[in-house]
C-alpha positions, 0 to 999 in steps of 0.5 A: 248786818249792813243793808248798804255796804257802800252807803252805810248811813242808809237805812231805807230800801229803794223806792219802786217808782223810779225806773226805766226800760231799755230796748235795743239800747234805747229807753222806752219813753213813758213806761209807768208800770211794770209787773213784778219779775217772778220765777217759779220752780216746780217741786218734784216729789219722789220717795224711796220704795224702802222708806214709804212714809217719807217723801223727798223733794227736788227742783224741777223745771223753772218757769218765768211769769209774763211781764206786763208793761203800761204807759200813757199813750203818745206818738211813740210807736215802740210798743205797737212796732214790737207787737207788730213784729209778732203779728200783722194783718198781712200774713204770717210771712210778714212776721219777722222771725229774726227780730220779734224776740228782743232783750230788754233791761229794767233799771231801778233808780235811786231818788237822785236818778242814779241806776242802783240795780238792773235786770236783763230779761232775755228773748222777750216777745209781745203776747198781748197788745192793748192799743187803747184802753176802755174810753169813758167820756165821763172819766178823768184818766190818762189813756194807757197802752199795755203790752204783755211780754213772755220771755226766757228768763232774767238775771241781775246785772252784777256790773251795776253796783251800789253807787256812792250817795252824796 
């Protein structure tokens, strides 16, 4: 079986450290980590009354796990602005019902930096925003801001196809 139909010489799967995230047609700078895209479909168990010793199983509702994104703190305010679209200190009236849910695109890149796969994530909104991490005067780490987003599903963008490698 061929894993890469276009690049039949390739045997190694893609790496997980080259990716980018697009929000409203613009790449979010500095994203260093994204949690896995996961969905779970519940199992509905039922049985026929005339066959009480056997259970039957069918798919139930599907839920999508929240996505966590991290990046080093910079002066780019994309995470903060998006989180503020859901909550502001002013009042509930300041919330933007029109703009708080946004679609994102997560792109996986090969080692040359070419997009090899993309996923569209629909109607995302920020459920948790961490503006500053725990600060430590004795530490040697990058300060990281984090958002947790809830969404209404994702799908692979089938228009992104395997590129010819050189």
